[in-house]
Structures are given as structure tokens and as C-alpha cells.
C-alpha positions in Angstrom: -1.9 -28.2 -28.9 -3.1 -27.6 -25.0 -1.3 -30.1 -22.5 -3.5 -32.9 -21.3 -5.0 -31.7 -17.3 -4.0 -33.8 -14.4 -7.4 -35.2 -14.2 -8.6 -39.1 -13.9 -11.7 -40.2 -16.0 -13.7 -38.4 -13.1 -13.4 -34.5 -13.4 -13.3 -32.4 -10.0 -16.6 -31.7 -8.3 -18.9 -29.5 -10.1 -16.9 -29.8 -13.5 -18.1 -32.1 -16.8 -15.4 -33.7 -19.0 -15.7 -33.2 -22.6 -15.5 -35.8 -24.9 -14.1 -36.0 -28.9 -11.6 -32.8 -29.9 -12.1 -31.1 -26.4 -10.9 -33.9 -24.5 -8.1 -31.7 -23.2 -11.0 -29.4 -21.5 -13.1 -29.6 -18.3 -16.7 -28.0 -18.8 -17.8 -26.0 -15.8 -21.4 -24.8 -14.9 -21.9 -21.3 -14.3 -22.7 -21.9 -10.7 -19.9 -23.7 -9.7 -17.3 -20.8 -11.3 -16.9 -17.7 -9.4 -19.1 -14.5 -10.9 -16.2 -13.1 -12.1 -15.5 -16.1 -14.7 -18.1 -14.0 -16.5 -16.6 -11.0 -16.8 -12.7 -12.3 -17.5 -13.5 -15.4 -19.3 -11.6 -15.6 -22.6 -8.6 -13.3 -21.3 -6.5 -16.4 -20.1 -3.3 -15.4 -18.9 -4.3 -12.0 -19.6 -2.8 -8.8 -17.1 -3.6 -5.7 -16.2 -1.5 -2.6 -16.5 0.7 -1.2 -13.7 -1.4 2.0 -15.0 -4.9 0.7 -15.2 -4.6 -1.1 -11.7 -3.5 2.3 -9.9 -6.0 4.1 -11.5 -8.9 1.4 -10.8 -7.9 0.6 -7.5 -7.8 4.8 -6.9 -11.7 4.5 -8.1 -12.3 2.1 -5.9 -11.0 3.4 -2.7 -12.8 6.8 -3.6 -16.2 5.4 -3.5 -15.9 2.3 -0.9 -13.6 3.6 1.4 -15.5 6.2 2.4 -19.0 4.3 3.0 -16.7 1.7 5.1 -15.3 4.3 7.2 -18.6 5.9 7.6 -19.7 3.4 10.1 -21.1 4.3 13.5 -21.6 0.8 14.7 -18.8 0.9 17.0 -19.9 3.9 18.8 -23.3 2.7 18.8 -22.0 -0.3 21.1 -20.4 1.9 23.1 -23.4 3.9 23.9 -23.6 1.8 26.9 -20.7 2.3 28.7 -21.4 6.4 27.8 -24.9 6.1 29.0 -24.1 4.2 32.5 -22.2 7.6 33.5 -24.9 9.4 32.2 -27.8 8.3 34.3 -28.8 5.1 32.6 -28.5 3.0 35.8 -30.3 4.8 38.0 -33.4 6.0 35.5 -33.7 1.9 34.3 -32.9 0.8 38.4 -30.2 -1.7 36.9 -27.9 -4.1 39.2 -24.1 -4.2 38.4 -25.2 -8.1 37.0 -27.8 -6.6 35.1 -25.8 -4.1 33.1 -23.3 -7.0 32.6 -25.8 -9.0 31.1 -26.6 -6.1 28.5 -23.2 -6.3 27.4 -23.4 -10.0 26.8 -27.0 -10.5 25.4 -25.7 -8.2 22.6 -23.2 -11.2 21.5 -25.2 -13.8 22.1 -27.7 -12.6 19.7 -24.6 -12.0 17.1 -23.5 -15.6 18.3 -26.9 -17.5 17.3 -27.5 -15.2 14.1 -23.8 -14.8 12.7 -24.0 -17.9 10.5 -27.5 -17.0 8.9 -26.6 -13.9 8.6 -23.6 -15.2 6.2 -25.6 -16.9 4.6 -27.8 -14.1 4.0 -25.0 -12.4 2.5 -24.1 -14.9 0.0 -27.6 -15.5 -1.1 -28.8 -11.4 -1.3 -26.7 -8.6 -2.8 -24.2 -8.0 -0.3 -24.6 -3.7 0.1 -28.4 -3.9 0.0 -28.1 -6.7 2.9 -26.3 -4.8 4.9 -28.0 -1.5 4.7 -31.3 -3.5 5.8 -29.5 -4.3 9.0 -28.2 -0.7 9.3 -31.4 0.6 9.2 -32.7 -2.0 11.7 -30.2 -1.3 14.0 -30.8 2.7 14.2 -34.5 1.8 14.9 -33.5 -0.2 17.6 -30.7 2.1 19.0 -33.5 4.9 19.1 -35.6 2.8 20.9 -33.2 2.6 23.8 -34.4 6.1 24.7 -37.8 4.9 25.3 -36.7 1.7 27.6 -37.5 2.3 31.3 -36.4 -1.1 32.6 -34.0 -4.0 32.3 -36.5 -5.9 30.2 -36.7 -3.4 27.4 -32.9 -2.5 27.5 -32.1 -6.6 27.1 -34.7 -6.4 24.0 -33.2 -3.9 21.9 -29.6 -5.0 22.8 -30.8 -8.3 21.5 -31.8 -6.8 18.0 -28.6 -4.9 17.7 -26.6 -8.1 17.7 -28.7 -9.7 15.5 -27.7 -6.9 13.0 -24.3 -6.6 13.8 -23.8 -10.2 12.5 -24.0 -8.6 9.0 -21.8 -6.0 9.3 -17.8 -6.9 9.8 -18.6 -9.9 7.9 -20.0 -7.9 5.3 -17.3 -5.8 5.0 -14.7 -8.5 4.8 -16.4 -10.1 1.6 -16.1 -6.8 0.4 -12.8 -6.3 0.9 -11.4 -9.7 -0.5 -13.8 -8.7 -4.1 -12.3 -5.1 -4.4 -8.7 -5.4 -3.0 -5.7 -7.6 -3.4 -4.1 -9.6 -0.1 -1.4 -7.0 0.2 -4.1 -3.9 0.0 -6.9 -5.3 2.1 -4.5 -5.5 5.7 -4.3 -1.7 5.7 -7.9 -0.6 4.3 -9.3 -2.9 7.2 -7.2 -0.9 9.6 -8.8 2.3 7.9 -12.3 0.9 8.6 -11.5 -0.3 12.3 -9.7 2.7 13.3 -12.8 4.7 12.8 -14.0 3.2 15.3 -11.6 5.3 17.5 -12.9 8.2 15.8 -16.7 6.9 16.6 -15.1 7.0 20.2 -14.2 10.6 19.8 -16.8 11.9 18.6 -19.1 10.0 21.0 -17.0 11.5 24.0 -18.1 15.1 22.5 -21.6 14.1 22.3 -21.6 12.7 25.6 -19.9 16.3 27.0 -22.7 17.9 25.4 -25.8 16.4 26.3 -24.5 16.2 29.6 -25.8 19.9 29.9 -28.1 19.7 28.2 -31.3 20.7 30.5 -34.6 19.0 28.8 -36.8 18.1 31.6 -37.9 14.6 32.2 -35.7 13.6 28.6 -32.1 12.5 30.3 -28.7 13.2 29.2 -28.1 9.6 28.1 -31.8 9.3 26.3 -30.2 12.2 24.0 -27.3 10.2 23.3 -28.9 7.1 22.0 -31.4 9.5 20.1 -28.4 11.3 18.3 -26.1 8.3 17.4 -29.6 6.6 16.5 -30.5 9.4 13.7 -26.9 9.4 12.5 -26.6 5.7 12.2 -30.4 5.9 10.0 -28.6 8.4 7.5 -26.1 5.8 6.8 -28.4 3.2 6.1 -30.1 5.5 3.6 -26.5 6.3 2.0 -25.5 2.5 2.0 -28.7 1.5 0.1 -27.8 3.9 -2.9 -24.1 3.8 -2.8 -22.6 0.9 -1.6 -21.8 -2.0 -4.7 -22.7 -5.7 -4.0 -19.5 -6.7 -6.2 -17.0 -5.3 -9.2 -19.5 -7.4 -11.3 -22.3 -4.2 -10.6 -20.7 -1.8 -9.3 -22.0 1.7 -11.0 -19.4 3.4 -10.2 -17.1 1.3 -12.8 -17.4 0.9 -16.3 -18.1 -2.6 -17.9 -14.6 -2.5 -19.1 -13.3 -1.2 -15.7 -15.4 -4.1 -13.9 -13.1 -6.5 -15.7 -9.9 -5.0 -15.6 -10.9 -4.7 -11.6 -11.7 -8.7 -11.7 -8.2 -9.2 -13.3 -6.6 -6.7 -11.0 -7.7 -9.0 -7.8 -6.6 -12.3 -10.0 -3.5 -12.5 -7.7 -5.1 -13.7 -4.9 -6.4 -16.6 -6.5 -10.0 -16.8 -4.4 -12.1 -15.2 -7.2 -15.1 -12.7 -6.2 -17.9 -14.4 -5.1 -20.3 -17.5 -6.1 -24.2 -17.1 -4.8 -24.1 -21.3 -5.1 -23.4 -22.5 -1.7 -20.7 -25.8 -1.9 -21.4 -28.3 0.8 -17.9 -29.9 0.1 -16.4 -26.1 0.8 -18.5 -25.8 4.2 -17.2 -29.2 5.1 -13.6 -28.1 4.5 -13.9 -25.2 6.5 -14.9 -27.7 9.4 -12.3 -29.7 9.2 -9.4 -27.2 8.4 -7.2 -26.6 11.7 -6.6 -23.1 10.9 -10.4 -22.3 11.2 -10.4 -23.4 14.5 -6.7 -21.8 15.3 -8.0 -18.3 14.5 -11.4 -18.6 16.3 -9.7 -19.4 19.6 -7.5 -16.7 19.1 -10.1 -14.3 18.1 -12.4 -15.5 21.0 -9.3 -15.1 23.6 -8.7 -11.7 22.0 -12.0 -10.3 22.5 -12.3 -11.2 26.5 -10.4 -8.5 27.0 -12.5 -6.1 24.9 -15.5 -6.2 28.0 -13.2 -3.0 28.3 -15.8 -1.4 25.6 -18.6 -1.1 28.1 -16.6 -0.9 31.6 -14.1 1.8 30.1 -16.3 4.7 31.6 -16.6 3.0 34.8 -13.0 2.0 35.4 -12.2 5.8 34.6 -14.7 7.2 37.2 -13.3 4.8 39.6 -9.8 6.2 39.2 -10.9 9.7 41.1 -12.1 11.2 37.9 -15.5 13.1 37.6 -18.4 12.8 35.3 -17.4 15.5 33.3 -13.9 14.7 32.9 -14.7 11.2 32.1 -16.4 11.9 29.5 -13.9 14.0 28.0 -11.0 11.6 28.9 -12.7 9.1 26.7 -11.9 10.8 23.5 -8.3 10.2 24.3 -9.4 6.2 24.5 -10.1 7.3 20.6 -7.0 8.8 19.9 -4.9 5.7 21.4 -7.5 3.2 19.5 -6.7 4.8 16.0 -2.8 4.8 16.5 -2.7 1.5 17.8 -5.0 0.2 15.1 -3.0 2.1 12.2 -0.1 1.4 13.6 -0.5 -2.5 13.3 -2.3 -2.5 10.0 0.2 -0.2 8.8 3.1 -2.5 9.4 1.7 -5.4 8.5 0.7 -4.0 5.1 4.8 -3.2 4.7 5.6 -6.8 6.2 3.4 -8.6 4.3 4.8 -12.3 5.7 4.9 -11.0 9.7 1.3 -10.7 10.6 1.9 -13.6 13.5 4.9 -11.6 14.9 2.9 -8.2 14.6 0.2 -9.5 16.4 2.4 -10.8 19.2 4.2 -7.4 19.6 0.8 -5.4 19.9 0.0 -7.5 22.9 3.1 -6.6 25.0 1.5 -3.3 25.7 -1.5 -4.6 26.7 0.3 -6.8 28.6 2.4 -4.3 30.4 -0.3 -1.3 30.9 -2.5 -4.3 32.8 0.2 -5.3 35.0 0.8 -1.5 36.1 -3.0 -1.1 36.6 -3.1 -4.2 39.2 0.2 -2.8 41.1 0.6 0.9 40.9 -1.2 2.8 44.2 -4.4 3.5 44.1 -4.2 7.4 44.4 -1.8 7.5 41.6 -5.0 8.4 39.1 -2.5 10.0 36.7 -0.8 6.6 36.8 -3.3 4.6 36.2 -4.9 6.3 33.5 -1.5 6.2 31.6 -1.6 2.1 32.1 -5.1 2.0 31.1 -4.5 3.8 27.7 -1.3 1.5 27.4 -3.3 -1.6 27.8 -6.0 -0.4 25.1 -2.9 -0.3 22.1 -3.8 -4.1 22.3 -6.8 -2.9 20.3 -4.7 -3.1 17.0 -4.6 -7.0 17.1 -8.0 -7.9 16.0 -7.7 -5.9 12.6 -4.9 -8.0 11.8 -6.4 -11.3 12.6 -9.6 -10.5 10.7 -7.4 -9.1 7.8 -5.4 -12.3 8.1 -8.0 -15.1 7.9 -9.7 -13.0 4.7 -6.3 -13.6 3.2 -5.6 -17.4 4.0 -9.0 -18.7 3.2 -10.1 -19.3 -0.3 -13.7 -20.2 -2.2 -16.6 -18.0 -1.4 -18.8 -21.2 0.4 -15.4 -21.7 2.5 -15.0 -18.4 3.3 -18.3 -17.2 4.5 -18.6 -20.6 6.7 -14.8 -19.4 8.0 -15.9 -16.1 8.8 -19.0 -17.3 10.9 -17.6 -19.5 12.6 -14.3 -17.1 13.7 -17.1 -13.7 13.8 -19.2 -16.1 16.4 -15.7 -16.9 18.5 -15.7 -13.1 18.6 -19.2 -12.8 20.0 -18.4 -15.9 22.6 -15.5 -13.7 23.5 -17.4 -10.7 24.0 -20.3 -12.4 25.8 -17.9 -14.2 28.3 -15.9 -11.3 29.1 -18.6 -8.9 31.0 -19.2 -11.2 33.7 -15.6 -11.0 35.5 -16.2 -7.0 36.2 -18.3 -8.2 39.6 -19.2 -5.9 42.0 -16.9 -8.0 44.7 -14.0 -6.6 42.7 -14.4 -3.3 42.5 -12.5 -0.5 42.9 -9.3 -2.3 42.0 -10.8 -4.8 39.6 -7.5 -6.8 40.3 -9.0 -10.0 39.1 -10.3 -8.9 35.7 -7.2 -7.0 34.9 -4.9 -10.5 35.6 -7.4 -12.2 33.4 -6.8 -9.5 30.6 -2.8 -9.9 30.9 -3.4 -13.5 30.6 -5.5 -13.7 27.6 -3.0 -11.2 25.9 -0.5 -13.6 26.6 -2.2 -16.6 25.0 -3.1 -14.4 22.0 0.8 -14.1 21.3 1.4 -17.5 21.8 -1.4 -18.7 19.4 -0.4 -16.2 16.5 2.8 -17.4 16.6 1.5 -20.9 16.3 -0.6 -20.2 13.3 2.7 -18.6 11.3 4.3 -21.7 12.1 1.4 -24.3 10.8 0.9 -21.7 7.6 4.8 -21.7 7.1 4.9 -25.7 6.8 1.9 -25.5 4.6 3.6 -23.1 2.3 6.9 -25.2 2.2 5.0 -28.7 1.6 3.1 -27.1 -1.8 6.5 -25.6 -2.5 8.1 -29.0 -2.7 5.3 -30.8 -4.2 4.7 -31.0 -8.1 3.3 -28.7 -10.1 -0.5 -29.7 -10.2 -2.8 -29.3 -13.5 -6.1 -30.3 -12.4 -7.7 -27.1 -12.9 -5.6 -25.9 -16.2 -8.1 -26.4 -18.9 -11.3 -25.3 -17.7 -14.0 -23.4 -20.0 -17.7 -22.1 -19.9 -19.8 -21.7 -22.6 -20.9 -17.6 -23.1 -23.0 -16.2 -25.9 -20.8 -13.8 -28.2 -22.4 -10.5 -27.7 -21.7 -10.0 -31.5 -23.1 -12.8 -33.1 -25.2 -14.4 -30.8 -23.4 -17.5 -31.3 -22.0 -19.5 -28.0 -18.6 -20.0 -27.7 -16.2 -21.9 -25.1 -14.1 -19.2 -23.1 -11.3 -20.8 -21.1 -11.4 -19.7 -17.2 -8.5 -19.2 -15.3 -8.1 -20.9 -12.3 -8.4 -17.7 -9.9 -11.8 -17.8 -11.0 -13.1 -21.2 -10.4 -14.4 -20.5 -6.8 -11.5 -23.1 -5.8 -10.8 -23.3 -2.1 -6.8 -22.6 -0.5 -7.1 -26.4 -0.2 -8.0 -27.5 -3.8 -5.7 -24.8 -5.6 -2.1 -25.6 -5.0 -0.9 -22.4 -6.1 -2.5 -20.7 -3.4 -0.2 -19.4 -0.9 -0.6 -18.2 3.1 0.2 -15.2 4.0 2.1 -15.9 7.5 
């Protein structure tokens, strides 16, 4: 005999109390539960064998990770910095302030369109929507080559920012659909460290086009065309091969789709729900951790203005244009090592993410101080100090993976992602304006701001960890909550065609982390 759930005469939002002999059960509408409920319903308490879990994870890795890692978006964003030393500023007659605005407008349009992009990711198939944005991105990137003034470049950079809003948010959503919390961090690291690989590739492309002699078509224009074509090919690959969710992943059999859903039940976050829930939207706005993470990400991204300035900075150290393009490849190696180290450590020490972020800010602080204090004729010392400061790039993937792991409820997740990524765009939009002409060539003020930002990020990451620890302890002391224990949906039996009731696990009810008291926060 089933146990009476801890519900009053009014059932929880979106659920309907059933009368008579089914009084111990609560009925849920299809648009209220997670889409995974239709795959995993009826298997209440069912577990997946270790062998099946490993087999399915390998299959997902084989089909998903190559696509997620085949991203040129970061390289595309840094083409602005590379182009600055390949003749862009001279050809289009840009002032220092106008060049900074090209970096800022990208993130301002990102900010404005981030939440609409997240809503679109919930409403439309994720893979198809991302591929469409990547396609528009590639066209805008190629269009850079036709620009002859600040106005034209401003317009195409604005379009890039609009499209970027779907990429990181889409990847985070897909990551939560296919992987457990323990697996997500390292895989977030894999597609983020491709940023470093993209920088290396971009450095060699820039070195190659610098030697091209094509008359009026300048090296920076070739750089834009080449990266744009690569991105165009990526968009086509995404359209045909990138899955929308485990429920319709073509590389999984119907049975494996069900097992893939059961495999991530431990997350207590489900897969997705196409029905927007305003109560979850409101909860995301009122959740303190949403704003703590947002503030941390915003401050963390102010130093990321180095993305567009790095070639100019190294050039100011006294290196030639050709040397600068090749030394840019080392930037990519440093970023790869930093991101792999932080995410690998976070995947092993699952409850130490706040500590790891704080640890990774230390090289950023030390490197920034050295760039400011070393003699300016010590260009090798300055170069290695600059590379040391780049190690802080390992913080953002851990932060984003952390946010993804501590947020449940699909509408809440997309709202939280939109807020956090909007904060990301604010930090990136503000950062370029500290690189003013009057601070060159030492740039002491910008580097001092970078050092201060890294220190604040360290403090905030430890505060977030303290907040989540206290919340976990409060849940451990509380009595067991049976509110969502006995919930069913009505499905049609594929053999008889008769409608039957199927019990749904709490993990697939599209509950938020606040509603599901079994949820525990990764710290």
C-alpha cells in the first residue's frame, strides 16, 4: 500500500489530486513534467547497470563532444585583436576609442538578446536553433572583409553578439541533458579549452595571411574570410548531427534513450520542459545564488578584455608583428593548460569548486603585479608575466559548470543561465574601456584593475561555497519531504492501446532545486 504523500488538500502547482481509490496519488499534466518522464515513467526506483551507464556515456561522448569541441566562436571573437596587428585599424581608420567600442558592442548586443535567445532555446529544438545562429554568425564574420569604416564593423560586430547568446547557453543546457553533475565539469572544460586551440590555429592562420600578397585584399580580410568559411561548415554539421535532447538523439536506440535518461536521474534536474513556468522564473529572480554567481562572473570577465588587447599588448612589449602573431599561439597553450587543470581538478574534487576558483585567481594576481612592476625594457619578463596572468582563464568554465550543477527546473535553469550570461556580457562590455590611449604603453591602470578583479572573484567564490554549504546542512537537518513522492502521468500502452497510469520519479517532475528537498548543492 502506497504511503500518503505530504500534501494538503491543495496539491503542488501543476499537479492534480486524484480522488477515490487513487487518493494517494497526484496526477501531473504532460506540460508540467519533464520530457524525460515519458521515457522513464513506470520505472520508478529502476536503476541502470554500471556497464550500461558506461556504454551509453561513451556513445554520447563519441557523438556529442566532437561537435561541442568543434567550435570556432572564440577564434572568431579574437579575430578583432589579430586583425588589429594585420592592418585593420589603418585600413578602416579606427581610433583607439572606436576599436574599444567594437569589443564592447559585441557584448552589449549579447546582453540585450541573451534572454530572448534562452527562451528560443526552450521553445525550439536546441540543436537546430544553435546551428541557425552559427550560420548567421559565419555570414556576419565574412562580411567583416567588406567593411571600410567604423560603422560597418559596428554593425557586423552587433550581429555576432546576437548570435553568440545562443551558443554557450545552448551548450550548458545540452550538457545538463546528457551528463551527470560529476561528468559535466570536465566536459565543460573540454569545449572551453578548445578556445585555446582556436587561438593557436588563429595564430598560424594570421602568420600565413601576413605573407599573402593579394593586392588590395589585405591580410586581415583573408583572416575574416577563412574563419568565416570554417564556421559556415560547422553550422551545416550542427544542423544534421547535433541532438536536441536524449529523447530524440538519433545515435541512441529507443531503449538507450530511456537508459540515458535514467543515467542522469542522480542529478535531480531532469532533461527539459518546453512549457515556460513563471513560478520558476520568479524563483530564479529571488534566489540569492543567482545574483552571487552573476556578480562573480561579471567581475571575472572584466579582465577578459585582454582577448582583443593581447596582440597589441605583446606588440607594445617590443615584439615585431610577425613575432606577435606566432607568440599568440603560446597564449592558446597557456589557456588550454589553465582550463584543463581547473576543470580536471574540479571533476575529482567535486565539492571544492569555490576553493579551486580562488586558487586559480592567484596566478592572475601575481602576473598582473609583475607586468606593472617589472622594468619595461625587460620584454621577456613582461611576456612571461602576461602568460602567467592568463592562467585565470581557468575560472570561467568552473563557474559556468558550477551554476549548471546547482540549478534545477528547466524554466529556472534557462532564466538563471540568461542572468549569469548577461552578467558575463556586462563584464566583457565594460572591460575594453579601461584600455585608454593615455595609459599606453605600460597600461598600469588596466592591469591594476585586473589584479583587483581577480581578488574580488576569489572572495566571492568562497562566499558562494559558504552559502551552499549552509543550505545543504539545513536540508540534512530537516525532516524528509514526501510532497512529490506519489505522482503519475497517463500514457497509452503501446501493445494494447489502453491508457494506463505510470508513476514518475521526483527527478523527472521538472522541480526546481528549492522545491526538491532531495537536491544537494555542489560546493
